[in-house]
PyMOL CGO cylinders between C-alpha atoms (Angstrom):
from pymol import cmd
from pymol.cgo import CYLINDER

trace = [
    CYLINDER, 172.18, 148.33, -88.87, 173.88, 145.17, -89.51, 0.3, 1, 1, 1, 1, 1, 1,
    CYLINDER, 173.88, 145.17, -89.51, 173.34, 141.22, -88.68, 0.3, 1, 1, 1, 1, 1, 1,
    CYLINDER, 173.34, 141.22, -88.68, 176.78, 141.14, -86.76, 0.3, 1, 1, 1, 1, 1, 1,
    CYLINDER, 176.78, 141.14, -86.76, 175.67, 144.52, -84.51, 0.3, 1, 1, 1, 1, 1, 1,
    CYLINDER, 175.67, 144.52, -84.51, 172.37, 143.27, -84.09, 0.3, 1, 1, 1, 1, 1, 1,
    CYLINDER, 172.37, 143.27, -84.09, 173.28, 139.79, -82.27, 0.3, 1, 1, 1, 1, 1, 1,
    CYLINDER, 173.28, 139.79, -82.27, 175.33, 142.24, -80.17, 0.3, 1, 1, 1, 1, 1, 1,
    CYLINDER, 175.33, 142.24, -80.17, 172.24, 144.25, -79.14, 0.3, 1, 1, 1, 1, 1, 1,
    CYLINDER, 172.24, 144.25, -79.14, 170.84, 141.53, -77.32, 0.3, 1, 1, 1, 1, 1, 1,
    CYLINDER, 170.84, 141.53, -77.32, 173.83, 140.41, -75.43, 0.3, 1, 1, 1, 1, 1, 1,
    CYLINDER, 173.83, 140.41, -75.43, 173.33, 144.71, -74.63, 0.3, 1, 1, 1, 1, 1, 1,
    CYLINDER, 173.33, 144.71, -74.63, 169.97, 144.07, -73.55, 0.3, 1, 1, 1, 1, 1, 1,
    CYLINDER, 169.97, 144.07, -73.55, 170.43, 140.60, -71.37, 0.3, 1, 1, 1, 1, 1, 1,
    CYLINDER, 170.43, 140.60, -71.37, 173.16, 142.85, -69.47, 0.3, 1, 1, 1, 1, 1, 1,
    CYLINDER, 173.16, 142.85, -69.47, 170.65, 146.02, -69.52, 0.3, 1, 1, 1, 1, 1, 1,
    CYLINDER, 170.65, 146.02, -69.52, 168.06, 144.29, -68.14, 0.3, 1, 1, 1, 1, 1, 1,
    CYLINDER, 168.06, 144.29, -68.14, 170.31, 141.50, -65.37, 0.3, 1, 1, 1, 1, 1, 1,
    CYLINDER, 170.31, 141.50, -65.37, 171.98, 144.78, -64.01, 0.3, 1, 1, 1, 1, 1, 1,
    CYLINDER, 171.98, 144.78, -64.01, 168.03, 146.67, -63.19, 0.3, 1, 1, 1, 1, 1, 1,
    CYLINDER, 168.03, 146.67, -63.19, 166.58, 143.65, -61.61, 0.3, 1, 1, 1, 1, 1, 1,
    CYLINDER, 166.58, 143.65, -61.61, 170.00, 142.25, -58.92, 0.3, 1, 1, 1, 1, 1, 1,
    CYLINDER, 170.00, 142.25, -58.92, 169.42, 146.51, -58.06, 0.3, 1, 1, 1, 1, 1, 1,
    CYLINDER, 169.42, 146.51, -58.06, 165.40, 146.11, -57.72, 0.3, 1, 1, 1, 1, 1, 1,
    CYLINDER, 165.40, 146.11, -57.72, 166.13, 142.34, -55.86, 0.3, 1, 1, 1, 1, 1, 1,
    CYLINDER, 166.13, 142.34, -55.86, 169.06, 143.92, -53.56, 0.3, 1, 1, 1, 1, 1, 1,
    CYLINDER, 169.06, 143.92, -53.56, 166.45, 146.88, -52.43, 0.3, 1, 1, 1, 1, 1, 1,
    CYLINDER, 166.45, 146.88, -52.43, 164.06, 143.62, -52.07, 0.3, 1, 1, 1, 1, 1, 1,
    CYLINDER, 164.06, 143.62, -52.07, 166.30, 142.15, -49.77, 0.3, 1, 1, 1, 1, 1, 1,
    CYLINDER, 166.30, 142.15, -49.77, 167.25, 145.02, -47.76, 0.3, 1, 1, 1, 1, 1, 1,
    CYLINDER, 167.25, 145.02, -47.76, 163.36, 145.18, -46.84, 0.3, 1, 1, 1, 1, 1, 1,
    CYLINDER, 163.36, 145.18, -46.84, 162.16, 141.47, -46.32, 0.3, 1, 1, 1, 1, 1, 1,
    CYLINDER, 162.16, 141.47, -46.32, 165.74, 140.15, -45.14, 0.3, 1, 1, 1, 1, 1, 1,
    CYLINDER, 165.74, 140.15, -45.14, 169.09, 138.34, -46.96, 0.3, 1, 1, 1, 1, 1, 1,
    CYLINDER, 169.09, 138.34, -46.96, 167.79, 135.26, -47.01, 0.3, 1, 1, 1, 1, 1, 1,
    CYLINDER, 167.79, 135.26, -47.01, 164.70, 136.68, -49.20, 0.3, 1, 1, 1, 1, 1, 1,
    CYLINDER, 164.70, 136.68, -49.20, 164.69, 135.37, -53.12, 0.3, 1, 1, 1, 1, 1, 1,
    CYLINDER, 164.69, 135.37, -53.12, 162.62, 137.56, -54.69, 0.3, 1, 1, 1, 1, 1, 1,
    CYLINDER, 162.62, 137.56, -54.69, 161.31, 137.05, -58.48, 0.3, 1, 1, 1, 1, 1, 1,
    CYLINDER, 161.31, 137.05, -58.48, 161.22, 139.27, -61.27, 0.3, 1, 1, 1, 1, 1, 1,
    CYLINDER, 161.22, 139.27, -61.27, 157.41, 139.07, -60.95, 0.3, 1, 1, 1, 1, 1, 1,
    CYLINDER, 157.41, 139.07, -60.95, 157.86, 141.43, -58.07, 0.3, 1, 1, 1, 1, 1, 1,
    CYLINDER, 157.86, 141.43, -58.07, 160.21, 144.32, -59.67, 0.3, 1, 1, 1, 1, 1, 1,
    CYLINDER, 160.21, 144.32, -59.67, 158.50, 147.63, -62.06, 0.3, 1, 1, 1, 1, 1, 1,
    CYLINDER, 158.50, 147.63, -62.06, 158.97, 146.52, -65.76, 0.3, 1, 1, 1, 1, 1, 1,
    CYLINDER, 158.97, 146.52, -65.76, 162.08, 147.36, -66.75, 0.3, 1, 1, 1, 1, 1, 1,
    CYLINDER, 162.08, 147.36, -66.75, 161.75, 150.95, -67.55, 0.3, 1, 1, 1, 1, 1, 1,
    CYLINDER, 161.75, 150.95, -67.55, 164.98, 150.88, -70.45, 0.3, 1, 1, 1, 1, 1, 1,
    CYLINDER, 164.98, 150.88, -70.45, 163.93, 152.15, -73.99, 0.3, 1, 1, 1, 1, 1, 1,
    CYLINDER, 163.93, 152.15, -73.99, 165.13, 148.51, -76.77, 0.3, 1, 1, 1, 1, 1, 1,
    CYLINDER, 165.13, 148.51, -76.77, 163.25, 150.68, -79.65, 0.3, 1, 1, 1, 1, 1, 1,
    CYLINDER, 163.25, 150.68, -79.65, 164.27, 150.14, -83.21, 0.3, 1, 1, 1, 1, 1, 1,
    CYLINDER, 164.27, 150.14, -83.21, 165.34, 154.27, -82.88, 0.3, 1, 1, 1, 1, 1, 1,
    CYLINDER, 165.34, 154.27, -82.88, 167.42, 153.41, -79.42, 0.3, 1, 1, 1, 1, 1, 1,
    CYLINDER, 167.42, 153.41, -79.42, 169.46, 150.25, -80.85, 0.3, 1, 1, 1, 1, 1, 1,
    CYLINDER, 169.46, 150.25, -80.85, 170.13, 152.14, -84.15, 0.3, 1, 1, 1, 1, 1, 1,
    CYLINDER, 170.13, 152.14, -84.15, 171.39, 155.38, -81.97, 0.3, 1, 1, 1, 1, 1, 1,
    CYLINDER, 171.39, 155.38, -81.97, 174.23, 152.90, -79.87, 0.3, 1, 1, 1, 1, 1, 1,
    CYLINDER, 174.23, 152.90, -79.87, 175.12, 151.24, -83.39, 0.3, 1, 1, 1, 1, 1, 1,
    CYLINDER, 175.12, 151.24, -83.39, 175.09, 154.86, -85.39, 0.3, 1, 1, 1, 1, 1, 1,
    CYLINDER, 175.09, 154.86, -85.39, 177.43, 156.16, -81.61, 0.3, 1, 1, 1, 1, 1, 1,
    CYLINDER, 177.43, 156.16, -81.61, 179.92, 152.73, -82.04, 0.3, 1, 1, 1, 1, 1, 1,
    CYLINDER, 179.92, 152.73, -82.04, 179.78, 152.54, -85.55, 0.3, 1, 1, 1, 1, 1, 1,
    CYLINDER, 179.78, 152.54, -85.55, 180.32, 155.75, -87.01, 0.3, 1, 1, 1, 1, 1, 1,
    CYLINDER, 180.32, 155.75, -87.01, 181.01, 157.95, -83.77, 0.3, 1, 1, 1, 1, 1, 1,
    CYLINDER, 181.01, 157.95, -83.77, 177.48, 159.64, -84.54, 0.3, 1, 1, 1, 1, 1, 1,
    CYLINDER, 177.48, 159.64, -84.54, 175.49, 161.28, -81.71, 0.3, 1, 1, 1, 1, 1, 1,
    CYLINDER, 175.49, 161.28, -81.71, 175.86, 161.30, -78.30, 0.3, 1, 1, 1, 1, 1, 1,
    CYLINDER, 175.86, 161.30, -78.30, 174.04, 158.94, -75.80, 0.3, 1, 1, 1, 1, 1, 1,
    CYLINDER, 174.04, 158.94, -75.80, 173.74, 160.20, -72.40, 0.3, 1, 1, 1, 1, 1, 1,
    CYLINDER, 173.74, 160.20, -72.40, 173.47, 156.98, -69.51, 0.3, 1, 1, 1, 1, 1, 1,
    CYLINDER, 173.47, 156.98, -69.51, 172.14, 157.55, -66.38, 0.3, 1, 1, 1, 1, 1, 1,
    CYLINDER, 172.14, 157.55, -66.38, 170.82, 154.25, -65.25, 0.3, 1, 1, 1, 1, 1, 1,
    CYLINDER, 170.82, 154.25, -65.25, 168.32, 155.10, -62.71, 0.3, 1, 1, 1, 1, 1, 1,
    CYLINDER, 168.32, 155.10, -62.71, 166.54, 157.02, -65.23, 0.3, 1, 1, 1, 1, 1, 1,
    CYLINDER, 166.54, 157.02, -65.23, 162.99, 155.88, -67.61, 0.3, 1, 1, 1, 1, 1, 1,
    CYLINDER, 162.99, 155.88, -67.61, 164.23, 157.72, -70.68, 0.3, 1, 1, 1, 1, 1, 1,
    CYLINDER, 164.23, 157.72, -70.68, 167.47, 155.70, -71.29, 0.3, 1, 1, 1, 1, 1, 1,
    CYLINDER, 167.47, 155.70, -71.29, 168.68, 153.76, -74.11, 0.3, 1, 1, 1, 1, 1, 1,
    CYLINDER, 168.68, 153.76, -74.11, 168.08, 150.08, -72.83, 0.3, 1, 1, 1, 1, 1, 1,
    CYLINDER, 168.08, 150.08, -72.83, 171.19, 149.24, -75.17, 0.3, 1, 1, 1, 1, 1, 1,
    CYLINDER, 171.19, 149.24, -75.17, 173.87, 151.72, -73.94, 0.3, 1, 1, 1, 1, 1, 1,
    CYLINDER, 173.87, 151.72, -73.94, 173.46, 150.63, -70.25, 0.3, 1, 1, 1, 1, 1, 1,
    CYLINDER, 173.46, 150.63, -70.25, 173.85, 147.12, -71.36, 0.3, 1, 1, 1, 1, 1, 1,
    CYLINDER, 173.85, 147.12, -71.36, 176.74, 147.81, -73.23, 0.3, 1, 1, 1, 1, 1, 1,
    CYLINDER, 176.74, 147.81, -73.23, 177.60, 149.46, -70.08, 0.3, 1, 1, 1, 1, 1, 1,
    CYLINDER, 177.60, 149.46, -70.08, 177.69, 146.68, -67.99, 0.3, 1, 1, 1, 1, 1, 1,
    CYLINDER, 177.69, 146.68, -67.99, 178.44, 144.48, -70.58, 0.3, 1, 1, 1, 1, 1, 1,
    CYLINDER, 178.44, 144.48, -70.58, 181.91, 146.21, -70.62, 0.3, 1, 1, 1, 1, 1, 1,
    CYLINDER, 181.91, 146.21, -70.62, 181.91, 145.97, -66.93, 0.3, 1, 1, 1, 1, 1, 1,
    CYLINDER, 181.91, 145.97, -66.93, 181.62, 142.63, -66.99, 0.3, 1, 1, 1, 1, 1, 1,
    CYLINDER, 181.62, 142.63, -66.99, 183.69, 142.21, -69.63, 0.3, 1, 1, 1, 1, 1, 1,
    CYLINDER, 183.69, 142.21, -69.63, 186.79, 144.05, -68.01, 0.3, 1, 1, 1, 1, 1, 1,
    CYLINDER, 186.79, 144.05, -68.01, 186.19, 141.40, -65.08, 0.3, 1, 1, 1, 1, 1, 1,
    CYLINDER, 186.19, 141.40, -65.08, 186.75, 138.03, -66.27, 0.3, 1, 1, 1, 1, 1, 1,
    CYLINDER, 186.75, 138.03, -66.27, 189.36, 138.97, -68.93, 0.3, 1, 1, 1, 1, 1, 1,
    CYLINDER, 189.36, 138.97, -68.93, 191.21, 140.28, -65.42, 0.3, 1, 1, 1, 1, 1, 1,
    CYLINDER, 191.21, 140.28, -65.42, 190.09, 137.26, -63.20, 0.3, 1, 1, 1, 1, 1, 1,
    CYLINDER, 190.09, 137.26, -63.20, 191.98, 135.31, -66.05, 0.3, 1, 1, 1, 1, 1, 1,
    CYLINDER, 191.98, 135.31, -66.05, 194.79, 137.81, -66.54, 0.3, 1, 1, 1, 1, 1, 1,
    CYLINDER, 194.79, 137.81, -66.54, 195.82, 136.40, -63.40, 0.3, 1, 1, 1, 1, 1, 1,
    CYLINDER, 195.82, 136.40, -63.40, 196.51, 132.86, -64.11, 0.3, 1, 1, 1, 1, 1, 1,
    CYLINDER, 196.51, 132.86, -64.11, 198.98, 134.15, -67.16, 0.3, 1, 1, 1, 1, 1, 1,
    CYLINDER, 198.98, 134.15, -67.16, 202.47, 134.15, -66.44, 0.3, 1, 1, 1, 1, 1, 1,
    CYLINDER, 202.47, 134.15, -66.44, 203.61, 134.72, -69.71, 0.3, 1, 1, 1, 1, 1, 1,
    CYLINDER, 203.61, 134.72, -69.71, 203.07, 133.11, -72.76, 0.3, 1, 1, 1, 1, 1, 1,
    CYLINDER, 203.07, 133.11, -72.76, 205.84, 130.54, -72.58, 0.3, 1, 1, 1, 1, 1, 1,
    CYLINDER, 205.84, 130.54, -72.58, 203.42, 129.37, -69.29, 0.3, 1, 1, 1, 1, 1, 1,
    CYLINDER, 203.42, 129.37, -69.29, 199.63, 129.72, -69.63, 0.3, 1, 1, 1, 1, 1, 1,
    CYLINDER, 199.63, 129.72, -69.63, 197.99, 128.24, -65.87, 0.3, 1, 1, 1, 1, 1, 1,
    CYLINDER, 197.99, 128.24, -65.87, 196.03, 126.03, -67.57, 0.3, 1, 1, 1, 1, 1, 1,
    CYLINDER, 196.03, 126.03, -67.57, 194.24, 125.25, -64.24, 0.3, 1, 1, 1, 1, 1, 1,
    CYLINDER, 194.24, 125.25, -64.24, 193.82, 128.63, -62.87, 0.3, 1, 1, 1, 1, 1, 1,
    CYLINDER, 193.82, 128.63, -62.87, 192.13, 129.39, -66.43, 0.3, 1, 1, 1, 1, 1, 1,
    CYLINDER, 192.13, 129.39, -66.43, 189.96, 126.45, -66.43, 0.3, 1, 1, 1, 1, 1, 1,
    CYLINDER, 189.96, 126.45, -66.43, 187.13, 126.60, -63.25, 0.3, 1, 1, 1, 1, 1, 1,
    CYLINDER, 187.13, 126.60, -63.25, 186.49, 130.00, -64.38, 0.3, 1, 1, 1, 1, 1, 1,
    CYLINDER, 186.49, 130.00, -64.38, 185.90, 129.48, -68.32, 0.3, 1, 1, 1, 1, 1, 1,
    CYLINDER, 185.90, 129.48, -68.32, 184.01, 126.27, -67.48, 0.3, 1, 1, 1, 1, 1, 1,
    CYLINDER, 184.01, 126.27, -67.48, 181.74, 127.51, -64.86, 0.3, 1, 1, 1, 1, 1, 1,
    CYLINDER, 181.74, 127.51, -64.86, 180.88, 130.92, -67.33, 0.3, 1, 1, 1, 1, 1, 1,
    CYLINDER, 180.88, 130.92, -67.33, 180.18, 128.16, -70.28, 0.3, 1, 1, 1, 1, 1, 1,
    CYLINDER, 180.18, 128.16, -70.28, 177.78, 125.86, -68.27, 0.3, 1, 1, 1, 1, 1, 1,
    CYLINDER, 177.78, 125.86, -68.27, 176.03, 129.00, -66.50, 0.3, 1, 1, 1, 1, 1, 1,
    CYLINDER, 176.03, 129.00, -66.50, 172.40, 128.28, -68.80, 0.3, 1, 1, 1, 1, 1, 1,
    CYLINDER, 172.40, 128.28, -68.80, 172.33, 132.49, -68.94, 0.3, 1, 1, 1, 1, 1, 1,
    CYLINDER, 172.33, 132.49, -68.94, 174.87, 132.09, -71.15, 0.3, 1, 1, 1, 1, 1, 1,
    CYLINDER, 174.87, 132.09, -71.15, 174.06, 129.24, -73.63, 0.3, 1, 1, 1, 1, 1, 1,
    CYLINDER, 174.06, 129.24, -73.63, 172.68, 131.58, -76.36, 0.3, 1, 1, 1, 1, 1, 1,
    CYLINDER, 172.68, 131.58, -76.36, 175.62, 133.62, -76.13, 0.3, 1, 1, 1, 1, 1, 1,
    CYLINDER, 175.62, 133.62, -76.13, 178.83, 130.66, -76.37, 0.3, 1, 1, 1, 1, 1, 1,
    CYLINDER, 178.83, 130.66, -76.37, 179.39, 132.34, -79.50, 0.3, 1, 1, 1, 1, 1, 1,
    CYLINDER, 179.39, 132.34, -79.50, 179.78, 135.40, -77.84, 0.3, 1, 1, 1, 1, 1, 1,
    CYLINDER, 179.78, 135.40, -77.84, 182.19, 134.05, -75.27, 0.3, 1, 1, 1, 1, 1, 1,
    CYLINDER, 182.19, 134.05, -75.27, 184.73, 132.95, -77.95, 0.3, 1, 1, 1, 1, 1, 1,
    CYLINDER, 184.73, 132.95, -77.95, 185.25, 135.68, -79.28, 0.3, 1, 1, 1, 1, 1, 1,
    CYLINDER, 185.25, 135.68, -79.28, 185.58, 137.28, -75.88, 0.3, 1, 1, 1, 1, 1, 1,
    CYLINDER, 185.58, 137.28, -75.88, 187.93, 134.68, -74.75, 0.3, 1, 1, 1, 1, 1, 1,
    CYLINDER, 187.93, 134.68, -74.75, 189.62, 133.87, -78.50, 0.3, 1, 1, 1, 1, 1, 1,
    CYLINDER, 189.62, 133.87, -78.50, 193.34, 133.76, -76.72, 0.3, 1, 1, 1, 1, 1, 1,
    CYLINDER, 193.34, 133.76, -76.72, 192.14, 130.95, -74.79, 0.3, 1, 1, 1, 1, 1, 1,
    CYLINDER, 192.14, 130.95, -74.79, 191.40, 128.34, -77.20, 0.3, 1, 1, 1, 1, 1, 1,
    CYLINDER, 191.40, 128.34, -77.20, 193.39, 125.55, -75.47, 0.3, 1, 1, 1, 1, 1, 1,
    CYLINDER, 193.39, 125.55, -75.47, 190.53, 125.59, -72.27, 0.3, 1, 1, 1, 1, 1, 1,
    CYLINDER, 190.53, 125.59, -72.27, 187.84, 126.45, -74.48, 0.3, 1, 1, 1, 1, 1, 1,
    CYLINDER, 187.84, 126.45, -74.48, 188.07, 123.26, -76.59, 0.3, 1, 1, 1, 1, 1, 1,
    CYLINDER, 188.07, 123.26, -76.59, 188.39, 120.68, -74.18, 0.3, 1, 1, 1, 1, 1, 1,
    CYLINDER, 188.39, 120.68, -74.18, 185.62, 122.39, -72.16, 0.3, 1, 1, 1, 1, 1, 1,
    CYLINDER, 185.62, 122.39, -72.16, 183.32, 122.11, -75.19, 0.3, 1, 1, 1, 1, 1, 1,
    CYLINDER, 183.32, 122.11, -75.19, 184.77, 119.06, -75.48, 0.3, 1, 1, 1, 1, 1, 1,
    CYLINDER, 184.77, 119.06, -75.48, 184.14, 117.15, -71.88, 0.3, 1, 1, 1, 1, 1, 1,
    CYLINDER, 184.14, 117.15, -71.88, 179.94, 117.98, -73.03, 0.3, 1, 1, 1, 1, 1, 1,
]
cmd.load_cgo(trace, "trace")
């Protein structure tokens, strides 16, 4: 596995664990009321596999198209990295779709529409270690990102 891919694996793990805990939080809120704020300690540990073998399996699949990865998000015997990749892809697609609403063509990219969403993502504590990744995803929006970073 390459160092670059291992950095992406951190993001995949972040999204897999986030998906798992958000699902449990929703379950707990249904039982205790919507205003209840559960903690991770109330949930069973994340059952997804984050082993070297799991990472290698997804690396081989993503990089060379080798192997077959089965994803069942509610099974304890699944590759956590592949589950994380799935939810990462879903989230990135949603962000990009939201940003596209503000671009009226290359001549008129609506700066004020894109600015709040990007500023919120870069200010979010949970993404503070992943700014390099956000920069890569939003490379078409360098004009906005430059201003956000200058404000800090």
